[in-house]
N, C-alpha and C positions, 0 to 999 in steps of 0.2 A: 036157753042155759046162760046163765050169767057167773061172774068171777069180781074176787077181791083177791087184790093180790098187793106183796108186799115186796120190793126191790130192795137190794143191799147194795149201795155202794163198794167199788174195790178199791176207788180213790183215794174218799174218806169218810167211810163207813158212814153216813149221812141215810137216809131211810125213804124210800117213797111207797106210796098205800093207792091204787086204785083201781077202776072198775070198768069193767071190760063183757063183752059178749063174745067176743073172739079167745082164742084158748090162749094160757099164760104164757106161753112160751113165745108163742105168737107176737106177743105186746112184749116180751124180755128181747127178742131180735128187734123190734120196734124202732124199744127207747135205747136198746145200745147202741144204734145205725146213730141217732142223735134224732130223734123224729121232733121232742119237744128241747126249745133253749136249756132249761132247766137239767133233761136229761143230757145234753149234747157235752154242756160243761160240768157234769159231775158223774159221767160214766166213765166203765165200764161198770153194769150191775150184775147180782145175781140175782136169784129168784127162791127164798128161804121160806116164804110161804106163799099157799094160791088157798080159797075157799070156793067150794063150787054152791051154787043155789039155782033153786031151782026158777025162782020168779025173781028178775029185775029190781025192783019195789025190796026184797029184803037183802039180795048184793047190794042196793045203794041207802040203804039202814045199817048193814055192819060196816059198810066203808066210812060212812059219818062218822060211827062211835072207834072206830081204831084211827082217825080222826083225832076224837076228844082228848080230853085230857086221861081221862083215867083208860082210854082203848093204849094211848099210845104208853103208858104203864102199863098198863097188861101185855102188849107186844115186847120190850124191855125185858120181860121178866122172863116170857117165852124165848126172846132170841138167847139169850144168856145160859139157857140150859140145852 
């Protein structure tokens, strides 16, 4: 099982898109505890979106799309609704 997740910073409203084979809630907790330098300086975060995939290759493709220009535009649209 693989997941693509989107975090939104409560500090500055920035977005973080990631891939994991752990649960998205567990990754949220890791990021909120300062797991990486970027998340340490931009947290705390909420988890507005997570997508589940049976294959990690599918999840990686989706993550790549969400980090692309079209994917960012799509996220901007759905995050407003």
